[in-house]
C-alpha positions, -999 to 999 in steps of 0.1 A, spaced: 356 349 401 356 359 437 322 361 453 332 388 477 339 411 447 306 406 427 285 402 458 267 370 468 230 365 464 212 396 474 174 389 476 163 359 496 131 355 515 119 329 541 122 323 577 150 340 597 168 307 605 165 295 568 178 328 556 208 328 580 217 292 573 214 298 536 235 329 537 262 311 556 263 283 532 266 308 504 295 324 523 312 291 524 307 286 486 320 321 480 351 314 502 358 283 484 353 300 450 374 330 458 402 309 475 405 286 445 397 312 419 377 304 389 399 308 358 384 319 325 402 315 293 378 336 273 355 365 278 331 386 256 303 410 260 275 399 237 259 432 244 261 459 271 240 438 296 252 403 288 287 389 295 298 354 286 329 338 301 342 303 292 370 278 297 377 244 281 393 215 299 397 182 280 363 174 265 343 197 289 335 233 284 324 255 313 304 288 309 294 317 331 267 340 321 264 374 338 233 392 327 218 425 340 184 412 349 164 395 376 144 375 351 154 345 332 185 342 310 195 317 282 225 307 262 224 284 232 239 273 199 224 275 165 234 260 132 221 288 110 220 318 134 182 316 141 164 303 172 148 276 152 165 243 158 187 258 184 201 240 215 196 263 245 199 264 283 175 285 303 179 295 340 167 319 367 167 324 404 135 325 423 137 333 461 171 318 464 162 286 444 180 282 411 160 268 382 180 254 353 169 235 322 184 220 290 160 230 263 157 232 225 136 250 199 120 229 173 127 238 136 91 243 127 76 258 158 65 291 174 101 297 186 94 287 223 122 266 240 109 232 252 126 211 278 149 183 266 143 147 276 181 144 281 195 170 306 231 173 294 241 206 311 253 206 347 246 236 369 276 246 391 265 279 405 235 303 403 226 335 422 213 370 420 228 401 434 214 437 433 217 440 396 226 408 379 217 371 375 247 348 373 247 312 361 277 289 359 274 255 341 293 230 321 286 204 294 305 180 271 318 196 239 298 168 223 270 156 244 260 128 220 224 141 222 221 142 184 184 150 186 186 183 204 222 194 213 246 211 190 282 199 193 308 226 202 336 222 177 365 242 161 341 255 136 327 290 137 299 287 163 266 307 161 260 316 198 225 328 207 215 345 239 184 355 257 174 375 288 141 389 301 130 411 329 104 385 342 107 351 356 87 321 344 53 316 361 35 285 371 47 251 361 80 251 345 72 221 323 41 237 309 42 252 274 43 290 274 59 292 308 87 315 295 75 351 293 79 364 257 107 342 243 107 363 211 113 395 231 140 377 252 159 364 222 184 391 212 205 379 183 231 354 171 269 361 174 296 342 155 324 331 179 354 307 179 346 291 212 377 269 211 400 298 203 399 335 209 428 360 204 444 371 236 436 408 239 451 415 273 473 446 273 509 442 261 534 453 286 552 483 271 589 488 277 617 507 263 621 481 235 585 481 225 571 506 200 536 512 185 529 524 149 495 534 136 491 530 98 459 549 89 441 561 58 435 598 53 399 609 49 389 583 23 354 590 9 333 560 17 313 544 -11 276 553 -17 249 528 -14 256 495 -31 292 505 -39 326 491 -31 360 506 -29 396 491 -28 418 519 -14 456 516 -15 480 537 6 518 534 8 538 541 40 575 546 43 594 531 72 623 555 76 632 550 113 635 513 116 673 511 109 678 476 123 657 444 127 627 444 148 598 419 152 562 428 148 545 408 176 510 420 174 485 440 153 449 451 157 425 474 139 422 511 148 388 526 138 382 561 129 346 561 142 318 537 150 298 549 120 325 539 96 330 504 109 302 488 89 319 499 58 351 481 65 354 447 49 390 440 53 425 456 56 456 438 43 491 452 49 517 442 22 554 445 25 571 460 -6 604 445 -17 631 469 -27 627 506 -34 617 526 -64 607 562 -74 571 551 -78 569 539 -41 586 571 -29 560 592 -47 531 571 -35 542 573 0 537 611 -1 502 608 -12 470 603 7 464 571 -13 444 562 -44 420 536 -57 439 503 -60 430 499 -96 450 530 -103 480 515 -85 502 492 -105 511 467 -80 532 446 -103 556 474 -104 553 480 -67 563 444 -59 542 445 -28 531 408 -27 542 397 8 514 400 34 524 413 68 490 415 85 454 407 75 424 420 93 389 410 83 355 421 96 349 404 129 385 401 139 401 417 169 437 415 157 464 388 162 492 381 186 522 361 175 535 331 196 562 340 221 590 325 200 579 341 166 577 376 152 574 392 117 606 408 107 607 446 102 638 464 89 637 495 67 671 485 53 655 453 38 619 466 32 613 503 34 577 505 22 544 490 32 512 490 11 479 490 30 449 478 10 415 486 25 383 471 11 353 493 18 317 482 9 284 500 15 265 483 44 231 468 40 201 488 54 199 465 83 235 469 93 232 507 88 203 510 111 220 489 138 252 511 137 234 544 131 251 549 98 237 578 79 232 577 41 252 609 35 288 605 22 313 601 49 351 599 51 372 574 70 407 572 85 408 537 99 438 515 96 460 490 115 480 495 148 511 473 150 533 466 180 570 458 174 600 453 195 638 454 192 639 423 213 641 398 184 625 365 188 638 330 178 621 328 144 610 350 116 574 345 105 561 345 70 526 344 53 517 320 25 485 324 6 470 292 -7 438 288 -28 420 298 -60 432 329 -78 405 356 -78 396 352 -115 365 348 -137 375 312 -144 364 304 -109 327 297 -117 300 289 -91 267 278 -107 235 291 -93 208 273 -75 230 247 -58 234 238 -21 269 222 -25 294 236 -49 330 225 -44 360 245 -55 397 236 -51 428 259 -51 461 240 -54 496 248 -42 514 221 -61 544 202 -50 567 217 -76 562 251 -59 569 240 -24 598 219 -35 615 250 -51 608 273 -22 607 255 11 638 248 32 650 212 35 634 208 69 601 224 58 580 251 74 558 251 104 523 264 100 510 279 133 480 300 122 454 301 95 428 326 82 402 309 60 384 333 35 354 332 13 328 358 5 290 357 11 280 322 -1 309 302 14 299 276 39 330 254 45 368 256 41 394 229 46 432 231 41 443 197 29 479 184 29 491 157 4 525 140 8 535 119 -21 502 100 -27 490 101 9 466 126 22 475 137 58 451 150 84 437 184 74 457 213 87 425 232 94 388 227 87 358 250 94 324 235 84 304 266 95 323 298 83 309 332 86 318 358 59 316 385 85 338 368 111 371 356 96 403 361 114 436 344 120 434 314 143 465 298 160 467 261 158 472 242 191 506 230 177 524 239 145 520 215 116 551 206 95 549 211 57 578 196 37 592 205 3 572 187 -23 540 186 -2 508 198 -20 484 221 -1 448 223 -13 423 250 -2 389 233 -5 358 255 -4 322 246 -4 295 271 -14 257 274 -12 244 293 -42 208 280 -38 195 315 -34 212 330 -64 196 330 -98 228 339 -117 263 325 -117 290 338 -93 325 344 -105 357 346 -87 369 381 -78 377 406 -52 343 422 -46 319 409 -19 294 398 -46 321 377 -63 337 348 -46 371 337 -33 387 306 -18 418 314 1 437 302 32 463 326 46 489 306 65 512 320 91 544 299 94 581 298 104 609 300 95 602 326 68 613 319 32 613 347 7 608 326 -25 571 319 -23 543 341 -10 514 333 -33 506 297 -42 474 296 -61 457 279 -91 429 286 -115 412 262 -140 428 261 -174 409 275 -203 402 240 -218 388 229 -184 366 259 -183 353 253 -218 348 216 -212 327 223 -181 304 246 -203 301 220 -230 322 240 -254 348 223 -277 365 253 -294 363 291 -297 364 312 -328 400 325 -331 403 363 -328 366 369 -323 355 400 -302 333 394 -282 346 359 -278 325 334 -297 320 296 -297 332 276 -327 320 241 -318 300 221 -311 277 229 -340 246 236 -319 265 264 -300 285 278 -330 283 317 -331 271 321 -295 291 343 -274 310 330 -243 291 355 -222 257 343 -235 266 307 -228 276 315 -192 243 333 -186 220 308 -204 236 275 -195 212 249 -180 230 246 -147 203 225 -130 207 196 -154 243 199 -162 257 207 -127 271 172 -120 290 171 -153 302 207 -146 315 198 -112 332 167 -125 350 187 -152 362 213 -129 375 188 -103 392 165 -127 404 189 -153 438 205 -156 446 239 -140 473 266 -140 495 267 -110 505 302 -99 537 302 -78 546 338 -71 574 354 -52 574 383 -29 584 405 -58 553 395 -77 570 373 -103 567 336 -110 593 314 -94 619 305 -120 609 272 -137 572 275 -128 560 297 -156 549 268 -178 535 244 -152 504 225 -159 486 210 -129 464 180 -124 444 167 -95 465 145 -72 463 107 -74 458 98 -37 462 62 -28 461 65 10 440 88 32 432 94 68 400 81 82 376 98 106 346 82 120 319 109 121 305 100 155 305 115 190 317 83 206 354 92 200 350 121 225 342 98 254 370 90 278 383 54 276 377 53 314 340 57 306 340 25 286 346 38 251 378 33 231 384 65 211 395 63 175 431 73 176 430 92 142 400 112 156 418 121 188 450 130 169 430 153 145 410 169 174 443 175 193 463 188 164 435 208 149 422 223 180 428 260 178 450 276 204 435 288 236 449 319 252 441 333 286 427 367 291 437 387 322 413 405 345 383 384 338 381 364 370 365 391 392 338 409 373 322 439 390 286 431 381 272 462 396 290 485 372 281 497 338 304 479 313 314 496 282 306 476 250 335 457 234 332 466 207 428 192 -160 448 185 -212 461 216 -226 442 221 -259 450 259 -262 466 255 -295 435 241 -310 417 274 -303 446 297 -311 435 316 -280 460 330 -256 445 325 -220 460 356 -207 445 377 -235 410 366 -225 418 372 -188 428 409 -193 392 418 -193 383 386 -176 361 400 -149 341 420 -174 329 388 -191 299 390 -169 289 418 -148 137 166 314 144 185 345 125 216 350 144 221 383 179 211 383 190 184 408 220 206 417 211 242 425 245 250 439 280 239 429 294 210 447 328 218 464 345 192 441 330 208 410 342 241 420 376 228 427 376 211 393 367 243 376 393 262 395 422 242 381 423 212 403 440 193 376 471 212 383 469 205 421 489 179 438 471 153 458 482 167 489 471 202 481 437 189 470 434 170 502 442 201 522 416 220 503 390 194 509 398 194 546 397 232 547 362 232 531 350 205 555 362 225 584 344 257 571 311 238 567 314 223 601 319 258 617 290 271 597 267 242 610 276 250 645 270 287 641 237 280 624 226 258 653 235 284 679 216 311 660 186 289 656 187 281 693 190 318 703 161 326 681 
């Protein structure tokens, strides 16, 4: 950020000499800042009047807040999206003096931020201009203040922000010194602070092309309704191999955005009269489209609400060639928004139509590797049961070693990106990796997922997965607020547990690697021994006390509170059905009769759950090597955005927008599943009010400077400060 662009502090009062000297000092700071250039990796508008910029270096994170106000501003982090229990920093500028405080809000309180006993944020820069207040500060990703600070991790972070037109009055320590905190608090915003997709414009050239795949006037669902809409597109003009290198959503209008839940673009293998016919239609409800015939099981792109799109690494692209795959199937999930969302977005209750879709960028300049997508997790099916009234329900979807051994190349695949998906009650997702009987470090783990903010994230470095490795999608749900069970399925009210992995080199054998509990496991988890053969509705045969009861009634009336532990044990230790499907929507040869069991792990990684490993060894702490390795490997990729270093603060910004047992019951599991989803409907004033020169230089990328260039910069700054002192003395003497 160059101060000559944004304008240095604009309203200072005091004696003429003090004002002149202060202005000259500010000029010197601005000169240093603009010369070295503050570099920001990430930028986002939290609303029209509040911009947040940030960069991460090692174990430090540096923020800059630019808010359109001359009152106080705040930035914080919350575990649940509310201000209660939040970690927050508050600052303002009063007559040239910057006030800056590390604060927190107690869980059971009136919502007013109180000053921390440990001040763990460091102010680097603060000033006002004619329109804005600007604060720049840094902190450790993990400050080790376990009482009041929230660690900044690879998890989805709930960022809260505040700004008010007035400045605090009276003593800054005194309770109630902040004017109207409830009014100043705007909202929470889910963000990946350690990774954000690079949305800088792609340089278009003669080899780059853009294609928009859009729906055509789809009638949006009425209140409380959902719709899965499928539309087929024919690729007739891509007659040689291209690489898709980026995709992003394209919205029909702002009023239809709240209805959009996700958009998934499938590649269809081969050609058929059915595909040709469907490509000429405007689309149809997905349940009217026989996707097993369409063989559209390979995912090209996946956008979920909250995502901005995805850019592939420079060496990887998704192959596009109409001679190999001529049709795409775009599946769009619409759901009617809640009243609160409707009000915020100005959505009217009357029926509307939508023509949103996906914009893809592809090039004839082919990259080194073809990318593929592998879906790992629980198959969306009623057998995935989540009991009600529980804070911690664990589900696991297995991609077994028999599947990866048949499909993966000898040297394995390299996972470079993940999208972790649950629905409304999902809280955590982990992608586990098992090799032989050893559990390796997780490929990815998010302990604070947000259903409304799930997008692809690039790993800092690709993770190798070898033939025979087992992958497990582990999901944790909180059903404490639900009175009825939740079943697996595709709708928002149902649940899912999926991890979409982007990898290279692409293999065409395996695209879907899921599992679902076997029927015996489900029955055992419900305390059922046998079913009555041929009964309709399905009825229980034994034990005697349950004989004659329908399976549906058992699911509804089961005493989950007293039987949850036995249920959880049965589902985790019981057998399951591995599902290893190819791009043509058929099981891999030899996997049709597989029966899976939980892995027998004899060796695992160890992570010490403490903040001490974040400290530098130079500071006297010896970091745990397993922790450091996990943090480095699992840190999501940071991409730089362009044109964020010199904000024009005076302008109006546009908003950014387990044993078989089936024979005993004479029940075919698939026959039950045909209608399966119908079974149940301390420092008030900072010690540093201005950035020190060395801090500014550190922020500006000094780590990449040579010792000589750093010394020259320091000498230049010293010279500037000396000249300023002389000029200040002359002005004061003349006055």
